[in-house]
N, C-alpha and C positions, 0 to 999 in steps of 0.2 A: 795954303788953303787945303791942299791934299793931305798935308800932315795933320791939320786940325780934324779933317774928316776921319782919318785913320785913328787918331786918338779918341774921337767920339765913338767909333765902332768898338774900340777896345773897352771903353768905359761901359758901353751898353752890354757887351758880352760879360764883362766882369759883374755887372749888376744882375744879369740873368743867372749867372753861375751862383752868386750869393743867394738869390731867391730860391733856386732849385735846391741848393745845399741846406738851406734853412728848412724848407718843406720836407726834405728827405729826413733830416734829423728829428724834427717834431713828430712826423708820422712814425718814425722808428721808435721814438720814446713811447708813443702811445701803444704801438704794437707790442714791443718787447715788455713794456710794463704790464700789460694785460696778460701776456704769456707767462710772466713770473707770478702774477696773481693766481692764475689758473693752476699752476704747477706747485707753488710753494705755500699758497694760502687756501684756495678753494678745494684743493685735493684732500686736505686734512679736514676741512669743514663739512664737505658734502656727505661723507659717510655718517655724520652725526645726526642727519635729518631723517625722520621717519617718513613713511610713504605719503602721509597727508601733508606734511610740511613741504616735501619735495614738490607735490602737486601744486602748491601755492607759490613757492619760491622760484623754482626752476623756470617756469614759463614767463615769469616777470623779470628775473635777473639775467639769465643767460642770453636771451635775444638782444637785450641792450648791450651787454658786454661783448657779445660776438659781432655785433654790428661794427663797433669801433675796432675790434680785433682784426676782422677781415679787411676792412677798408684801410686801416693803418698799414697792414701788410701790403695791400695793393699800391698805395701811394708811396710807401717806402721803396718798393721795387721799381715802380715807374720812374720816379725822380732819380733813383740810383742809376738807372739805365741812361737817363739824360746826362748825368754827371760823368758816367763812363765814356759816353760819346764825346762830350766837350773836352774832357781832360786827357783822355787816352787815345781814342780813335781819331779825333781831330785836334789833339793837343800833343804836348811834348813828353808825356810821362810813360808812354808805352815802350819806348826804345831807350837804349843806353845812351845814344848820341843826341837825343832830343828831337829827332826827325819824326814827322808823322808816319805812322806805320803804313805799309802797303795794304791795299784793299784785301788781298788774300789773307794777310796776317790777322787783321782784326776780325774778319769774318770767321776764321777758324777759332779764334779766341771766344767770340760771342756764341757761336754754335756749340762749342765745348761746354759753355755754361748751361745752355738749354738742354743739351743731351745728357748732361750730368744728372739732372733730376730724373730722367727716364731710367738711367742706369741705377741710381739710388733706389728708385721705386721698385724696379724688378729685383734688385739685390735683396731688399728687405722683405719682399713678398715671397721669395724663394727660400731664403736662409733665415729670415727674421724669427720665425717661431722656434725652430729646432736648434739653430746655430747663430743666435743673435750676436754673440761676442765675435764670432768669425766674420759676420757681415759688417760689424762695426770696424774691425781691423782692415777689412778690404776697402771700406769707404774711406778710411784715413789714407790708405795707400793710393787710392784713386785721386784724392785731393792733392797729395804730394806729387803723384805722377803727372797730374795736370800742370802743376807749377814747373816740373822738369821739362815737359813738352814746350811750354811757353818760352822758357829761358834757353834751352839747348837747341830746340828745333826751329823756333820762330824768331829767336834773337831778341826776345823781350827783356826789359829791365826787371830787376828783382822787385821793384815797386809795382810794375805792371803785373807781375806774377802774383804777388801777395793780394793785390786788389781783386784779381780775377778768382783766386781761391775764395776770398770773402764773398764775391758775387756768386760763386758756385753754391756756397752754403746758403746765402740769402735767397737765391732762386729756388733751391730745394725747399727752404722753409716757407716761402710765399706760396709755392705750388701745393705744399702740404696743407696750408690753411684753406685754400680755395677748392682743392680737388679731393682731399681726404678728411680733414677735420670738420670743416663747415657742413658738408653733406651729412656726415655721421651725426653731428650735433643736432642738426635740424630734425633728423629722424628721432633722436633721443627726446628732444623737447616735445615733439608731437605725441610720442607714446606716453610720456609722463603727463602731459596735459589731458590726455584721454583716459588717464587712470590705468594705462597698460604698462607692462614691463618691457623695456626696450630690448631689442635683439642684442644678445650678448656680444655679437661681433662689432657692433657700433661703438660702445664705450671702449672696447679693447683697442680698436683701430684709432679712434680719436685720441685716447690717452697715450698710446704708443708714439704716434706721430707728433703729438704735442711735446712729449718727453724728448724725442729726437730734436725738435726745434730748440728746446731749452738747452740741450747739450751743444748744439751747433752755434747757438747765439753767443756764448761766452768767448770762444776763440774768434768768432766772426768780428766781435767788437774790437778785439785787440788787433786783428788784421787790418781793420779800417783805420785804426790809430797808427799802426806800425808804419804805414806808408809815409808818414810825416816825421818818422824818427830815424834819422840817418844811422844812429848807433845800432839799431836792430837790423837795418838793411845791409850795412857794410861790414859788420864786425864778425859775422859768423857764416857758416855754410847755410845757404837759404833753405835747403831741404831739411837739414837738422833743426834749423830754427822753426820751421813749420811743424815738425814732429813735436818739438818741445812745447810750442804754443798749444797744440792739440791736447797733449798729455796734461799740461798744467790746467788748461781751461776746463777739460772734462773732469779732472780731479776736484777742482774747485766747485764745479756744478754738483758733483756727487756729494761733497761735503755740505753744501747748502741744502740739498734734498734731505740728508740725514738730520740736519738741524731743524728743518721745517717740520719733520715728523714728530719732533719733541716739544714744539712750541705749544703751550697750553692755552685753552680758551678760559673764560671766566665761568 
């Protein structure tokens, strides 16, 4: 009887995990799909509109797109946290021996994810304008350093480290949406609707952070996939692997930006 109850509990938790994962993926597809639309399609289309067309199109199109954009980001992050708790903090994947991590270990890991956005935000506010390339390299180093701390200081598995670097990027991206991009876009939409010119700082901020999200999204997607690929996790030095993922991911993103700028309309 006890065995049947335990098996039933396992089945329920498995069903909950599948539901959470499904929601996480669907919300992520919605969010990242719109992110790519904004950066690789709309960014080339918007400058072709004159002021009168913008006044008609922007207040109708952007609020609808941004609604799904920001809520897709929110649900992706929320259900991502649920999955992190189920599989890593209360599950077997955080440590190399499959034992649930101690309270202090996963608290440090989760706090590191949250603090990561604050560090990223300050970093690009202070260095972003004059030394953007330097800020980007520092952000890469922070991501790799976070993985090093998880593995070397907290005893986490490489799988746990990779998923947390992915969560670091995902949290920075979601926070960008709600705290930087959406407020700026709301002011832009209001100004255009009223026939006014938006404050130049708002398009600059929204565009830059949206671009950051696009660059982070490509390595993020591989990091989420890599945790199920033993070849990636066990064949190479984890820190070198992360560096290669970042370089290839960002090079691919740059190539797509270049291509998007040349795609013609009719």
